[in-house]
N, CA, C, O and the ligand as a Tripos MOL2 file, in Angstrom:
@<TRIPOS>MOLECULE
protein
  285   283    72     0     0
PROTEIN
NO_CHARGES

@<TRIPOS>ATOM
      1 N           3.5720  -15.4710    7.8900 N.3       1 MET1
      2 CA          4.9080  -15.5850    7.2650 C.3       1 MET1
      3 C           4.9320  -14.7720    5.9700 C.2       1 MET1
      4 O           4.1530  -15.0410    5.0550 O.2       1 MET1
      5 N           5.8180  -13.7840    5.8900 N.am      2 PHE2
      6 CA          5.9140  -12.9660    4.6930 C.3       2 PHE2
      7 C           6.8220  -13.6200    3.6740 C.2       2 PHE2
      8 O           7.8870  -14.1290    4.0220 O.2       2 PHE2
      9 N           6.4070  -13.6090    2.4180 N.am      3 LYS3
     10 CA          7.3360  -13.9560    1.3440 C.3       3 LYS3
     11 C           8.0290  -12.6520    0.9630 C.2       3 LYS3
     12 O           7.8280  -11.6260    1.6130 O.2       3 LYS3
     13 N           8.8470  -12.6910   -0.0940 N.am      4 ASP4
     14 CA          9.4600  -11.4510   -0.5500 C.3       4 ASP4
     15 C           8.3820  -10.4550   -0.9320 C.2       4 ASP4
     16 O           7.4060  -10.7970   -1.6000 O.2       4 ASP4
     17 N           8.5730   -9.2170   -0.4990 N.am      5 MET5
     18 CA          7.6130   -8.1670   -0.8410 C.3       5 MET5
     19 C           8.3420   -7.0550   -1.5580 C.2       5 MET5
     20 O           9.4490   -6.6760   -1.1740 O.2       5 MET5
     21 N           7.7280   -6.5360   -2.5890 N.am      6 TYR6
     22 CA          8.3280   -5.4660   -3.3870 C.3       6 TYR6
     23 C           7.3710   -4.2870   -3.4400 C.2       6 TYR6
     24 O           6.1520   -4.4540   -3.4770 O.2       6 TYR6
     25 N           7.9490   -3.0860   -3.4410 N.am      7 CYS7
     26 CA          7.1360   -1.8880   -3.6560 C.3       7 CYS7
     27 C           6.7230   -1.8670   -5.1290 C.2       7 CYS7
     28 O           7.5770   -1.9320   -6.0130 O.2       7 CYS7
     29 N           5.4260   -1.7770   -5.3930 N.am      8 ASN8
     30 CA          4.9520   -1.7760   -6.7760 C.3       8 ASN8
     31 C           5.3380   -0.5090   -7.5260 C.2       8 ASN8
     32 O           5.3880   -0.5180   -8.7560 O.2       8 ASN8
     33 N           5.6150    0.5880   -6.8090 N.am      9 VAL9
     34 CA          5.9250    1.8460   -7.4830 C.3       9 VAL9
     35 C           7.3930    1.8780   -7.9120 C.2       9 VAL9
     36 O           7.6800    2.1300   -9.0820 O.2       9 VAL9
     37 N           8.3340    1.6280   -6.9870 N.am     10 CYS10
     38 CA          9.7630    1.7490   -7.3220 C.3      10 CYS10
     39 C          10.4200    0.3910   -7.5350 C.2      10 CYS10
     40 O          11.5520    0.3360   -8.0150 O.2      10 CYS10
     41 N           9.7530   -0.6940   -7.1990 N.am     11 GLY11
     42 CA         10.3010   -2.0290   -7.4240 C.3      11 GLY11
     43 C          11.2870   -2.4890   -6.3640 C.2      11 GLY11
     44 O          11.8600   -3.5730   -6.4690 O.2      11 GLY11
     45 N          11.4830   -1.6580   -5.3390 N.am     12 ARG12
     46 CA         12.4490   -2.0000   -4.2950 C.3      12 ARG12
     47 C          11.9280   -3.1760   -3.4510 C.2      12 ARG12
     48 O          10.7390   -3.2550   -3.1440 O.2      12 ARG12
     49 N          12.8460   -4.0860   -3.0850 N.am     13 LYS13
     50 CA         12.4880   -5.1950   -2.2180 C.3      13 LYS13
     51 C          12.4220   -4.6980   -0.7810 C.2      13 LYS13
     52 O          13.3580   -4.0700   -0.2850 O.2      13 LYS13
     53 N          11.3100   -4.9880   -0.1190 N.am     14 LEU14
     54 CA         11.1640   -4.5300    1.2610 C.3      14 LEU14
     55 C          11.9730   -5.4350    2.1910 C.2      14 LEU14
     56 O          12.2340   -6.5970    1.8790 O.2      14 LEU14
     57 N          12.3580   -4.8860    3.3180 N.am     15 LYS15
     58 CA         13.2130   -5.6290    4.2550 C.3      15 LYS15
     59 C          12.3980   -6.6810    5.0130 C.2      15 LYS15
     60 O          11.5770   -6.3570    5.8710 O.2      15 LYS15
     61 N          12.6490   -7.9460    4.6720 N.am     16 VAL16
     62 CA         12.0040   -9.0500    5.3840 C.3      16 VAL16
     63 C          13.1030   -9.9390    5.9350 C.2      16 VAL16
     64 O          13.9910  -10.3550    5.1910 O.2      16 VAL16
     65 N          13.0580  -10.2360    7.2200 N.am     17 GLU17
     66 CA         14.0660  -11.0990    7.8310 C.3      17 GLU17
     67 C          13.3600  -12.1730    8.6410 C.2      17 GLU17
     68 O          12.5330  -11.8630    9.4980 O.2      17 GLU17
     69 N          13.6780  -13.4220    8.3760 N.am     18 ASN18
     70 CA         13.0510  -14.5550    9.0630 C.3      18 ASN18
     71 C          11.5250  -14.4610    9.0480 C.2      18 ASN18
     72 O          10.8620  -14.7660   10.0390 O.2      18 ASN18
     73 N          10.9790  -14.0320    7.9050 N.am     19 GLY19
     74 CA          9.5310  -13.9820    7.7660 C.3      19 GLY19
     75 C           8.8660  -12.7920    8.4270 C.2      19 GLY19
     76 O           7.6390  -12.7100    8.4780 O.2      19 GLY19
     77 N           9.6840  -11.8520    8.9430 N.am     20 ILE20
     78 CA          9.0970  -10.6670    9.5880 C.3      20 ILE20
     79 C           9.3940   -9.4410    8.7320 C.2      20 ILE20
     80 O          10.5410   -9.1950    8.3610 O.2      20 ILE20
     81 N           8.3530   -8.6770    8.4250 N.am     21 LEU21
     82 CA          8.5190   -7.4500    7.6520 C.3      21 LEU21
     83 C           9.0970   -6.3770    8.5610 C.2      21 LEU21
     84 O           8.4620   -5.9740    9.5360 O.2      21 LEU21
     85 N          10.3280   -5.9040    8.2360 N.am     22 LEU22
     86 CA         11.0270   -4.9870    9.1410 C.3      22 LEU22
     87 C          10.7870   -3.5220    8.8180 C.2      22 LEU22
     88 O          11.3790   -2.6410    9.4420 O.2      22 LEU22
     89 N           9.9280   -3.2590    7.8520 N.am     23 GLU23
     90 CA          9.5560   -1.8690    7.6130 C.3      23 GLU23
     91 C           8.0760   -1.8620    7.2640 C.2      23 GLU23
     92 O           7.5370   -2.8590    6.7820 O.2      23 GLU23
     93 N           7.4350   -0.7490    7.5060 N.am     24 ASP24
     94 CA          6.0110   -0.6990    7.2450 C.3      24 ASP24
     95 C           5.7770   -0.2500    5.8080 C.2      24 ASP24
     96 O           6.6080    0.4520    5.2320 O.2      24 ASP24
     97 N           4.6670   -0.6460    5.2390 N.am     25 ALA25
     98 CA          4.3580   -0.3080    3.8540 C.3      25 ALA25
     99 C           2.8490   -0.1860    3.7150 C.2      25 ALA25
    100 O           2.0890   -0.7260    4.5190 O.2      25 ALA25
    101 N           2.4370    0.5240    2.6910 N.am     26 PHE26
    102 CA          1.0130    0.7050    2.4250 C.3      26 PHE26
    103 C           0.5390   -0.4730    1.5740 C.2      26 PHE26
    104 O           1.0240   -0.6710    0.4600 O.2      26 PHE26
    105 N          -0.3980   -1.2440    2.0910 N.am     27 GLU27
    106 CA         -0.9190   -2.3940    1.3520 C.3      27 GLU27
    107 C          -2.3520   -2.1100    0.9500 C.2      27 GLU27
    108 O          -3.2000   -1.8260    1.7970 O.2      27 GLU27
    109 N          -2.6210   -2.1880   -0.3490 N.am     28 ALA28
    110 CA         -3.9580   -1.8950   -0.8390 C.3      28 ALA28
    111 C          -4.5370   -3.1130   -1.5510 C.2      28 ALA28
    112 O          -3.8350   -3.8420   -2.2520 O.2      28 ALA28
    113 N          -5.8250   -3.3080   -1.3530 N.am     29 ARG29
    114 CA         -6.5310   -4.3890   -2.0410 C.3      29 ARG29
    115 C          -7.9110   -3.8630   -2.3920 C.2      29 ARG29
    116 O          -8.6360   -3.3700   -1.5270 O.2      29 ARG29
    117 N          -8.2700   -3.9700   -3.6600 N.am     30 LYS30
    118 CA         -9.5500   -3.4290   -4.1030 C.3      30 LYS30
    119 C         -10.2650   -4.4310   -5.0050 C.2      30 LYS30
    120 O          -9.7290   -4.8680   -6.0230 O.2      30 LYS30
    121 N         -11.4730   -4.7810   -4.6110 N.am     31 GLN31
    122 CA        -12.3170   -5.5940   -5.4960 C.3      31 GLN31
    123 C         -13.2580   -4.6440   -6.2260 C.2      31 GLN31
    124 O         -14.1260   -4.0200   -5.6150 O.2      31 GLN31
    125 N         -13.0760   -4.5430   -7.5420 N.am     32 TRP32
    126 CA        -13.8740   -3.6200   -8.3250 C.3      32 TRP32
    127 C         -15.2780   -4.1690   -8.5200 C.2      32 TRP32
    128 O         -15.4800   -5.3770   -8.6360 O.2      32 TRP32
    129 N         -16.2180   -3.2820   -8.5540 N.am     33 GLY33
    130 CA        -17.6150   -3.6930   -8.6050 C.3      33 GLY33
    131 C         -18.3000   -3.3560   -9.9140 C.2      33 GLY33
    132 O         -17.6790   -2.9430  -10.8930 O.2      33 GLY33
    133 N         -19.5790   -3.5460   -9.8860 N.am     34 TYR34
    134 CA        -20.4230   -3.4730  -11.0730 C.3      34 TYR34
    135 C         -20.3110   -2.1440  -11.8260 C.2      34 TYR34
    136 O         -20.3360   -2.1310  -13.0570 O.2      34 TYR34
    137 N         -20.1880   -1.0330  -11.1060 N.am     35 PHE35
    138 CA        -20.1890    0.2710  -11.7700 C.3      35 PHE35
    139 C         -18.8100    0.6750  -12.2910 C.2      35 PHE35
    140 O         -18.6140    1.8230  -12.6900 O.2      35 PHE35
    141 N         -17.8720   -0.2380  -12.2930 N.am     36 SER36
    142 CA        -16.5570    0.0220  -12.8800 C.3      36 SER36
    143 C         -16.4100   -0.7970  -14.1530 C.2      36 SER36
    144 O         -17.2580   -1.6250  -14.4860 O.2      36 SER36
    145 N         -15.3060   -0.5410  -14.8590 N.am     37 LYS37
    146 CA        -15.0270   -1.3410  -16.0560 C.3      37 LYS37
    147 C         -14.2320   -2.5950  -15.6960 C.2      37 LYS37
    148 O         -13.8390   -3.3680  -16.5690 O.2      37 LYS37
    149 N         -14.0030   -2.7840  -14.3900 N.am     38 LYS38
    150 CA        -13.1900   -3.9200  -13.9240 C.3      38 LYS38
    151 C         -14.0100   -4.8400  -13.0340 C.2      38 LYS38
    152 O         -13.4640   -5.4820  -12.1370 O.2      38 LYS38
    153 N         -15.2970   -4.9110  -13.2700 N.am     39 ASP39
    154 CA        -16.1940   -5.6700  -12.4100 C.3      39 ASP39
    155 C         -15.6270   -7.0560  -12.1040 C.2      39 ASP39
    156 O         -15.2340   -7.7850  -13.0140 O.2      39 ASP39
    157 N         -15.5880   -7.4090  -10.8420 N.am     40 THR40
    158 CA        -15.1100   -8.6800  -10.2530 C.3      40 THR40
    159 C         -13.5760   -8.8080  -10.2200 C.2      40 THR40
    160 O         -13.0600   -9.7730   -9.6570 O.2      40 THR40
    161 N         -12.8360   -7.8510  -10.8150 N.am     41 GLU41
    162 CA        -11.3660   -7.9330  -10.7230 C.3      41 GLU41
    163 C         -10.9140   -7.4800   -9.3380 C.2      41 GLU41
    164 O         -11.4430   -6.5160   -8.7850 O.2      41 GLU41
    165 N          -9.9430   -8.1780   -8.7930 N.am     42 VAL42
    166 CA         -9.3590   -7.7830   -7.5170 C.3      42 VAL42
    167 C          -7.9430   -7.2810   -7.7870 C.2      42 VAL42
    168 O          -7.1150   -8.0190   -8.3220 O.2      42 VAL42
    169 N          -7.6630   -6.0390   -7.4230 N.am     43 HIS43
    170 CA         -6.3420   -5.4530   -7.6160 C.3      43 HIS43
    171 C          -5.6770   -5.2910   -6.2560 C.2      43 HIS43
    172 O          -6.3230   -4.8500   -5.3050 O.2      43 HIS43
    173 N          -4.4050   -5.6380   -6.1480 N.am     44 SER44
    174 CA         -3.6970   -5.4020   -4.8990 C.3      44 SER44
    175 C          -2.2640   -4.9920   -5.2010 C.2      44 SER44
    176 O          -1.6660   -5.4440   -6.1780 O.2      44 SER44
    177 N          -1.7270   -4.1350   -4.3530 N.am     45 PHE45
    178 CA         -0.3490   -3.6820   -4.5170 C.3      45 PHE45
    179 C           0.1910   -3.1730   -3.1990 C.2      45 PHE45
    180 O          -0.5510   -2.9340   -2.2460 O.2      45 PHE45
    181 N           1.5150   -3.0120   -3.1710 N.am     46 VAL46
    182 CA          2.2150   -2.5520   -1.9750 C.3      46 VAL46
    183 C           3.0100   -1.3090   -2.3550 C.2      46 VAL46
    184 O           3.6320   -1.2700   -3.4160 O.2      46 VAL46
    185 N           2.9930   -0.3040   -1.5050 N.am     47 ILE47
    186 CA          3.7560    0.9230   -1.7510 C.3      47 ILE47
    187 C           4.6410    1.1860   -0.5420 C.2      47 ILE47
    188 O           4.1410    1.2570    0.5810 O.2      47 ILE47
    189 N           5.9570    1.3340   -0.7500 N.am     48 CYS48
    190 CA          6.8660    1.5970    0.3710 C.3      48 CYS48
    191 C           6.6060    2.9970    0.9220 C.2      48 CYS48
    192 O           5.9440    3.8190    0.2880 O.2      48 CYS48
    193 N           7.1410    3.2470    2.1140 N.am     49 GLU49
    194 CA          6.8060    4.5000    2.7900 C.3      49 GLU49
    195 C           7.2610    5.7310    2.0090 C.2      49 GLU49
    196 O           6.5420    6.7290    1.9730 O.2      49 GLU49
    197 N           8.4470    5.6820    1.3790 N.am     50 SER50
    198 CA          8.9090    6.8830    0.6680 C.3      50 SER50
    199 C           8.0770    7.1140   -0.5980 C.2      50 SER50
    200 O           7.7920    8.2610   -0.9400 O.2      50 SER50
    201 N           7.6820    6.0410   -1.3010 N.am     51 CYS51
    202 CA          6.8000    6.2200   -2.4600 C.3      51 CYS51
    203 C           5.4140    6.6870   -2.0200 C.2      51 CYS51
    204 O           4.7610    7.4660   -2.7150 O.2      51 CYS51
    205 N           4.9780    6.2080   -0.8700 N.am     52 TYR52
    206 CA          3.6900    6.6570   -0.3270 C.3      52 TYR52
    207 C           3.7310    8.1640   -0.0680 C.2      52 TYR52
    208 O           2.7980    8.8920   -0.4080 O.2      52 TYR52
    209 N           4.8510    8.6250    0.5510 N.am     53 ASP53
    210 CA          4.9730   10.0520    0.8450 C.3      53 ASP53
    211 C           4.9500   10.8850   -0.4360 C.2      53 ASP53
    212 O           4.2980   11.9280   -0.4780 O.2      53 ASP53
    213 N           5.6660   10.4330   -1.5000 N.am     54 SER54
    214 CA          5.6350   11.2350   -2.7360 C.3      54 SER54
    215 C           4.2660   11.1490   -3.4180 C.2      54 SER54
    216 O           3.8490   12.0870   -4.0980 O.2      54 SER54
    217 N           3.5630   10.0140   -3.2340 N.am     55 MET55
    218 CA          2.2320    9.8940   -3.8240 C.3      55 MET55
    219 C           1.2520   10.8760   -3.1630 C.2      55 MET55
    220 O           0.5190   11.5800   -3.8560 O.2      55 MET55
    221 N           1.2420   10.9200   -1.8380 N.am     56 ILE56
    222 CA          0.2490   11.7850   -1.1820 C.3      56 ILE56
    223 C           0.5940   13.2680   -1.3360 C.2      56 ILE56
    224 O          -0.2740   14.1260   -1.1750 O.2      56 ILE56
    225 N           1.8780   13.5760   -1.6510 N.am     57 GLU57
    226 CA          2.2270   14.9690   -1.9420 C.3      57 GLU57
    227 C           1.4670   15.4870   -3.1630 C.2      57 GLU57
    228 O           1.2190   16.6870   -3.2790 O.2      57 GLU57
    229 N           1.0990   14.5810   -4.0750 N.am     58 ARG58
    230 CA          0.3870   14.9840   -5.2880 C.3      58 ARG58
    231 C          -1.1210   15.0350   -5.0910 C.2      58 ARG58
    232 O          -1.8400   15.4600   -5.9950 O.2      58 ARG58
    233 N          -1.6130   14.6170   -3.9440 N.am     59 PHE59
    234 CA         -3.0490   14.6750   -3.6760 C.3      59 PHE59
    235 C          -3.5000   16.1340   -3.5790 C.2      59 PHE59
    236 O          -2.8210   16.9580   -2.9670 O.2      59 PHE59
    237 N          -4.6410   16.4470   -4.1800 N.am     60 ALA60
    238 CA         -5.2030   17.7840   -4.0150 C.3      60 ALA60
    239 C          -5.7000   17.9550   -2.5820 C.2      60 ALA60
    240 O          -5.5910   19.0350   -2.0010 O.2      60 ALA60
    241 N          -6.2350   16.8990   -2.0300 N.am     61 ILE61
    242 CA         -6.7080   16.8980   -0.6450 C.3      61 ILE61
    243 C          -5.9110   15.8210    0.0940 C.2      61 ILE61
    244 O          -5.9760   14.6480   -0.2740 O.2      61 ILE61
    245 N          -5.1760   16.1960    1.1100 N.am     62 PRO62
    246 CA         -4.3260   15.2080    1.7850 C.3      62 PRO62
    247 C          -5.1530   14.1180    2.4770 C.2      62 PRO62
    248 O          -6.3250   14.3310    2.7870 O.2      62 PRO62
    249 N          -4.5410   12.9470    2.7180 N.am     63 PRO63
    250 CA         -5.2950   11.8950    3.3980 C.3      63 PRO63
    251 C          -5.6860   12.3120    4.8160 C.2      63 PRO63
    252 O          -5.0210   13.1280    5.4530 O.2      63 PRO63
    253 N          -6.7540   11.7410    5.2740 N.am     64 LYS64
    254 CA         -7.1850   11.9930    6.6460 C.3      64 LYS64
    255 C          -6.2330   11.2440    7.5660 C.2      64 LYS64
    256 O          -6.0070   10.0470    7.3890 O.2      64 LYS64
    257 N          -5.6810   11.9360    8.5370 N.am     65 VAL65
    258 CA         -4.7310   11.3150    9.4550 C.3      65 VAL65
    259 C          -5.3000   11.3710   10.8510 C.2      65 VAL65
    260 O          -5.6880   12.4390   11.3260 O.2      65 VAL65
    261 N          -5.3540   10.2370   11.5080 N.am     66 SER66
    262 CA         -5.7490   10.2220   12.9100 C.3      66 SER66
    263 C          -4.8120    9.2930   13.6370 C.2      66 SER66
    264 O          -4.1050    8.5050   13.0090 O.2      66 SER66
    265 N          -4.7960    9.3740   14.9460 N.am     67 ASN67
    266 CA         -3.8870    8.5560   15.7360 C.3      67 ASN67
    267 C          -4.5970    7.2800   16.1850 C.2      67 ASN67
    268 O          -5.6360    7.3320   16.8430 O.2      67 ASN67
    269 N          -4.0220    6.1370   15.8200 N.am     68 ALA68
    270 CA         -4.6480    4.8480   16.1300 C.3      68 ALA68
    271 C          -4.8420    4.6650   17.6330 C.2      68 ALA68
    272 O          -5.7520    3.9560   18.0630 O.2      68 ALA68
    273 N          -3.9980    5.2960   18.4190 N.am     69 LEU69
    274 CA         -4.1120    5.1420   19.8730 C.3      69 LEU69
    275 C          -5.2980    5.8980   20.4450 C.2      69 LEU69
    276 O          -5.7550    5.6230   21.5540 O.2      69 LEU69
    277 N          -5.7950    6.8690   19.6570 N.am     70 GLU70
    278 CA         -6.9030    7.6940   20.1690 C.3      70 GLU70
    279 C          -8.2690    7.1880   19.7200 C.2      70 GLU70
    280 O          -9.2970    7.7030   20.1580 O.2      70 GLU70
    281 N          -8.2830    6.1660   18.8350 N.am     71 ILE71
    282 CA         -9.5660    5.6840   18.3120 C.3      71 ILE71
    283 C         -10.1390    4.6130   19.2380 C.2      71 ILE71
    284 O         -11.2160    4.0800   18.9730 O.2      71 ILE71
    285 ZN          8.7520    2.4060   -3.3530 Zn       72 ZN72
@<TRIPOS>BOND
     1     1     2 1
     2     2     3 1
     3     3     4 2
     4     3     5 am
     5     5     6 1
     6     6     7 1
     7     7     8 2
     8     7     9 am
     9     9    10 1
    10    10    11 1
    11    11    12 2
    12    11    13 am
    13    13    14 1
    14    14    15 1
    15    15    16 2
    16    15    17 am
    17    17    18 1
    18    18    19 1
    19    19    20 2
    20    19    21 am
    21    21    22 1
    22    22    23 1
    23    23    24 2
    24    23    25 am
    25    25    26 1
    26    26    27 1
    27    27    28 2
    28    27    29 am
    29    29    30 1
    30    30    31 1
    31    31    32 2
    32    31    33 am
    33    33    34 1
    34    34    35 1
    35    35    36 2
    36    35    37 am
    37    37    38 1
    38    38    39 1
    39    39    40 2
    40    39    41 am
    41    41    42 1
    42    42    43 1
    43    43    44 2
    44    43    45 am
    45    45    46 1
    46    46    47 1
    47    47    48 2
    48    47    49 am
    49    49    50 1
    50    50    51 1
    51    51    52 2
    52    51    53 am
    53    53    54 1
    54    54    55 1
    55    55    56 2
    56    55    57 am
    57    57    58 1
    58    58    59 1
    59    59    60 2
    60    59    61 am
    61    61    62 1
    62    62    63 1
    63    63    64 2
    64    63    65 am
    65    65    66 1
    66    66    67 1
    67    67    68 2
    68    67    69 am
    69    69    70 1
    70    70    71 1
    71    71    72 2
    72    71    73 am
    73    73    74 1
    74    74    75 1
    75    75    76 2
    76    75    77 am
    77    77    78 1
    78    78    79 1
    79    79    80 2
    80    79    81 am
    81    81    82 1
    82    82    83 1
    83    83    84 2
    84    83    85 am
    85    85    86 1
    86    86    87 1
    87    87    88 2
    88    87    89 am
    89    89    90 1
    90    90    91 1
    91    91    92 2
    92    91    93 am
    93    93    94 1
    94    94    95 1
    95    95    96 2
    96    95    97 am
    97    97    98 1
    98    98    99 1
    99    99   100 2
   100    99   101 am
   101   101   102 1
   102   102   103 1
   103   103   104 2
   104   103   105 am
   105   105   106 1
   106   106   107 1
   107   107   108 2
   108   107   109 am
   109   109   110 1
   110   110   111 1
   111   111   112 2
   112   111   113 am
   113   113   114 1
   114   114   115 1
   115   115   116 2
   116   115   117 am
   117   117   118 1
   118   118   119 1
   119   119   120 2
   120   119   121 am
   121   121   122 1
   122   122   123 1
   123   123   124 2
   124   123   125 am
   125   125   126 1
   126   126   127 1
   127   127   128 2
   128   127   129 am
   129   129   130 1
   130   130   131 1
   131   131   132 2
   132   131   133 am
   133   133   134 1
   134   134   135 1
   135   135   136 2
   136   135   137 am
   137   137   138 1
   138   138   139 1
   139   139   140 2
   140   139   141 am
   141   141   142 1
   142   142   143 1
   143   143   144 2
   144   143   145 am
   145   145   146 1
   146   146   147 1
   147   147   148 2
   148   147   149 am
   149   149   150 1
   150   150   151 1
   151   151   152 2
   152   151   153 am
   153   153   154 1
   154   154   155 1
   155   155   156 2
   156   155   157 am
   157   157   158 1
   158   158   159 1
   159   159   160 2
   160   159   161 am
   161   161   162 1
   162   162   163 1
   163   163   164 2
   164   163   165 am
   165   165   166 1
   166   166   167 1
   167   167   168 2
   168   167   169 am
   169   169   170 1
   170   170   171 1
   171   171   172 2
   172   171   173 am
   173   173   174 1
   174   174   175 1
   175   175   176 2
   176   175   177 am
   177   177   178 1
   178   178   179 1
   179   179   180 2
   180   179   181 am
   181   181   182 1
   182   182   183 1
   183   183   184 2
   184   183   185 am
   185   185   186 1
   186   186   187 1
   187   187   188 2
   188   187   189 am
   189   189   190 1
   190   190   191 1
   191   191   192 2
   192   191   193 am
   193   193   194 1
   194   194   195 1
   195   195   196 2
   196   195   197 am
   197   197   198 1
   198   198   199 1
   199   199   200 2
   200   199   201 am
   201   201   202 1
   202   202   203 1
   203   203   204 2
   204   203   205 am
   205   205   206 1
   206   206   207 1
   207   207   208 2
   208   207   209 am
   209   209   210 1
   210   210   211 1
   211   211   212 2
   212   211   213 am
   213   213   214 1
   214   214   215 1
   215   215   216 2
   216   215   217 am
   217   217   218 1
   218   218   219 1
   219   219   220 2
   220   219   221 am
   221   221   222 1
   222   222   223 1
   223   223   224 2
   224   223   225 am
   225   225   226 1
   226   226   227 1
   227   227   228 2
   228   227   229 am
   229   229   230 1
   230   230   231 1
   231   231   232 2
   232   231   233 am
   233   233   234 1
   234   234   235 1
   235   235   236 2
   236   235   237 am
   237   237   238 1
   238   238   239 1
   239   239   240 2
   240   239   241 am
   241   241   242 1
   242   242   243 1
   243   243   244 2
   244   243   245 am
   245   245   246 1
   246   246   247 1
   247   247   248 2
   248   247   249 am
   249   249   250 1
   250   250   251 1
   251   251   252 2
   252   251   253 am
   253   253   254 1
   254   254   255 1
   255   255   256 2
   256   255   257 am
   257   257   258 1
   258   258   259 1
   259   259   260 2
   260   259   261 am
   261   261   262 1
   262   262   263 1
   263   263   264 2
   264   263   265 am
   265   265   266 1
   266   266   267 1
   267   267   268 2
   268   267   269 am
   269   269   270 1
   270   270   271 1
   271   271   272 2
   272   271   273 am
   273   273   274 1
   274   274   275 1
   275   275   276 2
   276   275   277 am
   277   277   278 1
   278   278   279 1
   279   279   280 2
   280   279   281 am
   281   281   282 1
   282   282   283 1
   283   283   284 2
@<TRIPOS>SUBSTRUCTURE
     1 MET1         2 RESIDUE 1 A MET
     2 PHE2         6 RESIDUE 1 A PHE
     3 LYS3        10 RESIDUE 1 A LYS
     4 ASP4        14 RESIDUE 1 A ASP
     5 MET5        18 RESIDUE 1 A MET
     6 TYR6        22 RESIDUE 1 A TYR
     7 CYS7        26 RESIDUE 1 A CYS
     8 ASN8        30 RESIDUE 1 A ASN
     9 VAL9        34 RESIDUE 1 A VAL
    10 CYS10       38 RESIDUE 1 A CYS
    11 GLY11       42 RESIDUE 1 A GLY
    12 ARG12       46 RESIDUE 1 A ARG
    13 LYS13       50 RESIDUE 1 A LYS
    14 LEU14       54 RESIDUE 1 A LEU
    15 LYS15       58 RESIDUE 1 A LYS
    16 VAL16       62 RESIDUE 1 A VAL
    17 GLU17       66 RESIDUE 1 A GLU
    18 ASN18       70 RESIDUE 1 A ASN
    19 GLY19       74 RESIDUE 1 A GLY
    20 ILE20       78 RESIDUE 1 A ILE
    21 LEU21       82 RESIDUE 1 A LEU
    22 LEU22       86 RESIDUE 1 A LEU
    23 GLU23       90 RESIDUE 1 A GLU
    24 ASP24       94 RESIDUE 1 A ASP
    25 ALA25       98 RESIDUE 1 A ALA
    26 PHE26      102 RESIDUE 1 A PHE
    27 GLU27      106 RESIDUE 1 A GLU
    28 ALA28      110 RESIDUE 1 A ALA
    29 ARG29      114 RESIDUE 1 A ARG
    30 LYS30      118 RESIDUE 1 A LYS
    31 GLN31      122 RESIDUE 1 A GLN
    32 TRP32      126 RESIDUE 1 A TRP
    33 GLY33      130 RESIDUE 1 A GLY
    34 TYR34      134 RESIDUE 1 A TYR
    35 PHE35      138 RESIDUE 1 A PHE
    36 SER36      142 RESIDUE 1 A SER
    37 LYS37      146 RESIDUE 1 A LYS
    38 LYS38      150 RESIDUE 1 A LYS
    39 ASP39      154 RESIDUE 1 A ASP
    40 THR40      158 RESIDUE 1 A THR
    41 GLU41      162 RESIDUE 1 A GLU
    42 VAL42      166 RESIDUE 1 A VAL
    43 HIS43      170 RESIDUE 1 A HIS
    44 SER44      174 RESIDUE 1 A SER
    45 PHE45      178 RESIDUE 1 A PHE
    46 VAL46      182 RESIDUE 1 A VAL
    47 ILE47      186 RESIDUE 1 A ILE
    48 CYS48      190 RESIDUE 1 A CYS
    49 GLU49      194 RESIDUE 1 A GLU
    50 SER50      198 RESIDUE 1 A SER
    51 CYS51      202 RESIDUE 1 A CYS
    52 TYR52      206 RESIDUE 1 A TYR
    53 ASP53      210 RESIDUE 1 A ASP
    54 SER54      214 RESIDUE 1 A SER
    55 MET55      218 RESIDUE 1 A MET
    56 ILE56      222 RESIDUE 1 A ILE
    57 GLU57      226 RESIDUE 1 A GLU
    58 ARG58      230 RESIDUE 1 A ARG
    59 PHE59      234 RESIDUE 1 A PHE
    60 ALA60      238 RESIDUE 1 A ALA
    61 ILE61      242 RESIDUE 1 A ILE
    62 PRO62      246 RESIDUE 1 A PRO
    63 PRO63      250 RESIDUE 1 A PRO
    64 LYS64      254 RESIDUE 1 A LYS
    65 VAL65      258 RESIDUE 1 A VAL
    66 SER66      262 RESIDUE 1 A SER
    67 ASN67      266 RESIDUE 1 A ASN
    68 ALA68      270 RESIDUE 1 A ALA
    69 LEU69      274 RESIDUE 1 A LEU
    70 GLU70      278 RESIDUE 1 A GLU
    71 ILE71      282 RESIDUE 1 A ILE
    72 ZN72       285 GROUP 0 **** ****
């Protein structure tokens, strides 16, 4: 069951109807470890598809893309 979900980048509320997320979004969760300055902190955020697209446009090396059906 989804509660309200917001894109952390633009703040837009994602489309959720009757507990079902009606659009896909990038969900990240990172537990920082010993060699970081955030040891034991867990960071998580959601990025909507359009913010995700503008984010990866700024990557020097684009993300690796493969087809889930072929794996
Ligand atoms: Zn967004």
